[in-house]
N, C-alpha and C positions, 0 to 999 in steps of 0.2 A: 501562383497566389500571390496576391498583393503584400508587399514586405508589412504593410501596417496592419494587415490582418493576422498574419502570423505573430506580430508582436502583441497584438491585443490577446491572442490566445495565451502567449507567455506569462500574462499578468494574472492567471490563476493560480493562486497559491496551494500547494497540496503537499501532504506528508510523503515521506520518502520510507520505502520498505525494501526489503531483500526478500524475494521469493526464492523457495529451496524446493528442491527435489532430490530423493535419493530412492534406488531401488538396487539392493546390493551394493556393488562397486560403482555403479553408475550414478553420479549425483552431479548437480549443477545450482549454481546460485544466480541470481539476475535483479540488479537495481531498477526499481520502477518508481515513479511519482504518479501512478494512475491505478490507485486501489481505492474504491469506494464502497460505501455501505449502500445495498440495494434494498434489502428487506429485513424485518425483524420477525417475520413468521411465514415460512422459515427463514432463519438467520442466513442472508445471501451477501455476498460482496461480488463486485465487478472487478476486472483486471484488463488493463490493455496491452498486449504484445505485439511487436512488429512480426509481420509474416514471417521474415527469415530468421527469427531469432531461435537459438537453441531451445529455450525454454518453452517455447511454444510448440516444438516438435517433440517435446517430452511429455507436455500435459495438455495439448491440445484437442483432446477428445474426452466425451462425457464418461464419468467414472474414474478419471484420472486424479490422482492425489497428491498435494503439495502443502508446503508451508509457507506462512505469510508472517515475515519480522518486521514489525513497524519500528523504525530506527529512533533511537534517542538522538539529541542534538551532539550528544558525547560520542557518537559513532559515525560521524561524517567520514573518517577514513574508510570505513567498511563500505560505503555507498560507493566510494571511488574504486575500491578493491573488486567489488563485483559487478562493475560496469566497464573494468579494464579486460578487453578481450586477450591480453598476453598472460593473464593469471594462469596457474596449471589447471589442468582438466581433471574431472572426476573428484573423488574425496580429497585430493591433495588442496584445493582451493580453499577447503574449510580448515587446513592446518592453522592458519593464522587466529581462528577464533575459537572461544569455548562454547560448546554446543551441546545439546542433548537430542536425541531421536524423538519426534513427536510420536506418541503413542497409537495414533490413528494413522497418519500417512507416512510415518517413518522420516519423513524429511527433518534436517537439521533446524532445530529451533535454539537460535542464537542469544546466548546469556546478556543480559543487560538491556534488551529489548522493551520499547513501551508495551507492545504486545507481542504475543506470539499465538499464531492460530494453525490447525490442521484443516485443510479444506479438501472438497471434492468437487470437480468439475460436473456442472449440471447441463451447461451448454457451451458451445463455441462457435462464434459467428464471424465470419470475414467483415470487416468494416473498413473500408479504404485500403490503406497500406499496414492495417493492424487487425488482430484478432480481438475480439470482444469475449472475454472468458467470465462466465457467470459460475459461481462456485458456491458450495453450501459449507458454512462454517461448522464443524464437526466438534473441534476441541479449540480451546482459548484460555489464555492466562494473560491479564493485565501486569504491567512492570509499573516502574516509576521514572520521572524525569521530565525534561523539556522535550518535546518533538523536534526533529529535524525536518525542516521544510525546504520545497523546492520553490523559487520565484523568479521569474524573469532570466532564467538559464544559471542561476547561481544556488547554492545551499545556503541557507541561514538557521540559525539556530532559532528555536520557537518560543523566545522570552516572551511568554503570553501574560496580556495585561487585561484583565476582565473589565468590560465596562461596568459602571456602577448600577445599572439598572437597564431593564429593557425598556425602550422609549416607545411611546405610541405616536402614531401618525400625527402630525402637526395639525391635522383637521378633524381628528376623532373628537367624538363629543365625550363629556366627562362620563357619561352612562356608558359608552362603549370601552373606555380606559378602565372603569371599575370592573365591567363584566369580564374584560379578558385579562385583568389583573396585571395590566402593563401601565407604567408610571407616565403620567402625561408631562 
């Protein structure tokens, strides 16, 4: 792949999440920056996982259940922790965080996250060197704070500044701007 092409892909800003799995004493967490909303009805999300990832082994088939913890900017150390292959295995890797089991999936839901969701895999497809999982969101709870973002290979706090208004295309007619409710 041409280095410029890979560098272009790194310019996609995305939220950072920790995916979690628990089945009895078997447990695992994985940091990802590839969670995306797919559908509102049913409520679906997509996740990309490396073909060789431990998390893909655990949840890579339809019917598997897992948790999604959308991290806040204050939780940047957790992103590093759950990306570190040297962390303990099993439930011990969650000893450093406060969490409760999701009522649906049983997966750890991490306190202080911007959002916590329990999901069920609907499909898993190999896509290049990754699996693309599509999962239905069954349970969810929003939190508060600013998002943790991944951009150009670095983590960033998501100090969001809203634009004053949606802007119409410069060549839109006045009637089109009024019809769409977008300022000209």
